[in-house]
N, C-alpha and C positions, 0 to 999 in steps of 0.2 A: 472469428470462426477458422478452426483450420482445414485442410482436407479430410483428415479423418475424422473431425463431429463436423455435421451439417445441420442447421438447421433449417426446416421450414413452415412456412405458413400458406396452404393451398387459398387459392383466391375465391372459392367457392366456400371457407367458412370465416366467422367472424373475426373480426380485428381485436387485438389483445392488446392488454396495458403493456408490453414488454418482454412476455415468455413468448415462447413459441409453439405453434400446434404437435409441430411433430420433431423428433430430434435423432438423427442418425450416427450411429458410433460406429466405426472401420473394427475389427476384429482387433482385439486384443486384452492386455490389463486393466481389469476391473477394478476400483476401491467403494465397497460399500460403508458409510460412516454409520455409526448407532446415532442413536435421535441426539442431535446436540443439545441438552437442557440450560438454563441460566444459572449455571452452580460455579461455583469459584472454586480454586485448587485444593480447598477442604470440605467441599460436596455440600456448602451451603447455598442456599438460593439465595439470588443477588435481585433486589429491588422488589423486595416484597410489595404487590398490589401494586405495580408500575409495570406496566405489559411494554413499555419503551426499554426501560435500562432493560428489563429481562431481554429484549431483544437484540440490542448491544451486547450483552454476555454471551448470547448467543452466537452472533457475530463472531468475537474474539474466538470464542472456541471451536467455532467450522473453519478457520481459517489456520487453527492450530494444528486440528486434524488434516486437514486440508494438505499442508504442508510437510506432516510428518508420512502421509502418504506420497510425496512427491509430485501433489498435484496442484494446479491453480485453481481460482473458481470458474477461469474459461474452458476447464476440461468437465466441468459438473454435466452431465448432462440429462437428470432429473432431481428435482427438488420437490417435498413436501412440508409444507408450513401447517401445522396446528398452532391455532389460537383459540385460550378458554374462552370464548362469547360466541352469544348469539347477535350482536351489533355488527353488522356491515362496516359501520366508521370506524371500530374498533379492529377488524382486519385489515381494513384500507390503510389504516393507519401504520398494524405492522408491515403494511407491503411496502409501503415508501419507507419506513426505516432500512427494512433492508436492500434497497435500491438504490439509496443513499450512501449505501456504505462500500468499503473495498470488495465487499464480497457480491457487489451487485451483479458483474457478468455471470454468475451462476443459476440467475434468476431470468434470463434471456434462454432458457432451454424449456423443456416441457417439464412447465410447473402446476402445483395442483396447491392452493389457498384452504382451510379444512376451519372451520366453526365447531370446537367442543364444549362437550359437559366438562370434564377433568382428566389431566395430564398426572405422572407419577407420582410428583412429589409435590409435597402438602404446600401450597403457595404459587408453583408452577403454571406460569399462563401461558408459556410460546415452548415450542420444541420442532425442530428444523432436520427433515432426514434429507441427505444428498448421498447420489449416487454419482461418481466422475470416472468416465475413460482416460486411464494413465497414458502417458506421453511413453513411446518404447524406452524401453529400460537399457541404460547407457551400460557398453560393455564395462567391467568394474578395473577401477586403475587405482594405484596406491596413491593417498590423500596425503598432504604434507601434514606434519603434528598437529598442526595447530584449529583442523577443521573436527567439527564433531561427525563420529559414525552416522548419528540421525540425521541423514537426508547429506551428508557431508556439508552441515552447514559449519563455517567457521564459528569457533564456542561463544567469542563475544555477541554473535548476532543471534545462537538458540539462548544464550541467556537473555537478550535484549530481548526477543521473543516471546520468551516464557513471562520478563515481567508485564510485557503490553498487553496477554492474553490474561495475567493473572489481575491487572488493573481494569480489563475490560475494555482497553482502547483497542478500536477496530480499524484503525487509519496508519497502521504503519508501514515502512516502506513497502515496496514488493520486491519480492528476492531477486526477479528477472531485472528490475532497476538496480538492485543493492547490487547485484555481480558486476554491471557496468561500472557503476561507483567505484567500486573496488578496482577495476580494471587501470580507471584514470586516476583513480588515487594515487597506485602503483608508479606511476610517470610523472609525477610532480617532480618537480627538479630541486633540485639540493635546497635548503633551507627554504623552500616553498612551503606557501600558505594558501589554507583550505577553507572557505565560507559555506556553512552548512545554514540554510534560513528555514526551519520548522526545526525543532529537534526531535517535537511527539516525544516518545518514550524512549528512543535513542537504539532507534533498528537501523535507520539509514547511518546515523553516527558509527555504529559497530561496524557498518558493510565499509564507511569508508577508512575505519580504523585497522581493516581487516587487509585493506591495499597498502597501509602507509608502514604496516608492522615489517620487520621491527625497529623501524628510523625513531629515532628522537631528534633529528634536525630541524622537526617541518613545526608546522602550528596548525591547528583545527582548532576555528570558531565556531561554535554551535550557537544560534540564536534563537529563543522561543519565547511569545508572548506571555504565556502561561508559566508563572513562577513554580505552582505548585507541580507541575508537570515536568518540567526541566529538572525540579528536585529528586523528582521518582527515577527522572531517567539516568541520572548521575548517583545516585544511592544504592552501592553496592556494583557498582558497574565496574569498577578496575579499571577506570580510563586512563591514560598514560600522563603525565604531569603537561604535555605538550598542549594538552585538549581544553579550551577555554571555553564553557558552557556559560551563557549571559543569557539573562531575561529582559524581556524589553521587546519594543519595536524597534523592528530592526533598520525602518525608513528614518527613526532618529536617530539609533545609535552609527548608520553606515560610514558620515562624513567623517567619525574616528576612528573606525578599524583599517583604514589602509586598501591598498590592493591587493588581488588574490590570482593565486594559479589555477585554482578551480572552483567553482561556485555552484553549490545544488539549491534551487532556488525552487522551494516544497511548501510553502504558506500563502496566503494570501498578499498581505504585506511582501513585496520584492516579487512578484510573481503579476499579480492581477493589477497590484498597486506597485509605482514606481519601480517599472522595470527598466526603465533607462537608466537610473542611477545605479540598478544593480549590474549592468553590463557596463558602467562607467567605473566601476570597481574591478574588473576585468584586468589584470596587466595584460602585456604583451605575451602573445601565443597563449594566453589564458583562456581556460574552458569553462561553459557555461552547460548547465543541465537542468532543464525543464522536463518534469515527468507529467501525468496526468492528460496527454494531447488526445489520445483516445476516444471521440465521440461514446456515450452511451444513451443507448434510450431513454434511461431513468433522467437526465440533466435537465434542470429548467432553461427555457430560452435563453435568459439572460447569463447562465454559466457556459452554453455554447457560445456564445455572443462573445464574452469575455475571452473565451480562450482562441479566438480569433484573431481577437486584439494581439495575444502574446505572440502568436502563429507569425499575423504579419510584422511587426517589433522585431523578432527575431531574424525571420528567416529573411527581410528585406533591409536588415541595417548596413549602411554601406562599412561597418567597421567588422564583420562579422562574417568567418565563412559558414555555413550551418546548415544543416540538415535536419530532416524528419522520419524519425524510424518508428516502423509498427513492431516495438520489441517492449514487452511490461505492458505497463499501462500508457504507451503510445510514449516517444523521446524525443525532443529536438536536441541536439547537441550543437555547440556553437564554438567557434575557437575565435580569438582577437585576432587580426590581423598583424602582423611586426611592424615596427613603425620604420 
């Protein structure tokens, strides 16, 4: 919650499953999104007959629309969710799916969940209506030639985000975290080595590359367990030759990968499992980035416990200088002490 957006739950009102009864937004710019539908880029309905597959597509489309407006899920002040069903269990399943996604902070605000008889497209089962209070508009400044004019995203990032949206992948690297990765990548030493654990569809990879550009003396190893997913990420991405996309379990591969100057741990293996081995792969003065550390109301109890273990392992490690930042999804930064 920021000072310009306040979420309240008066004590005299009933408890909620994560949303807020009242949301207050300071005066400023507002983005009103059209109802986001489960349509791909061609306008075809995705996941016919599958309400959760359609929910995933709606999430991806909503994230793309918010980003185009310069907003984050945390900036949403009002959400209305429409589900074609009379069954409470179906509505609850959609609510849980939304709150387990990268869009989850949007639903800590004033939210309404409705069961309806019909939506606009044939076969459509879900629609999402969002309103966001935008951050103050920055003073315009000339951007580098490699930046996209749409939200001043680096071109590689904008293209990767579009691929993730088209594939219905809702768990792409947040741009706030991505910009931090780009800054850290830019300071990697000569002939430096970078490891990304969890390629996804390549948005985090693109942020790392935006910080490394235009260098060619570095190595970027990006590891993803899902072979099909990393194939989609690499297809048409135009990654430079120093990128080594690798399919497999990072914990099985780690011993053969060497040491790194920058590691971004963004997958179950390497963050919640085997974190000690990832820390051991940091070279002297190497930097570790772990994101998704800010607790969310929708988190299951076991995930909160695992994040606590991550926090304890990194912040308490004798060989690391570490800090936790309330940046983006919540980030822990750690640097290995010089030998």
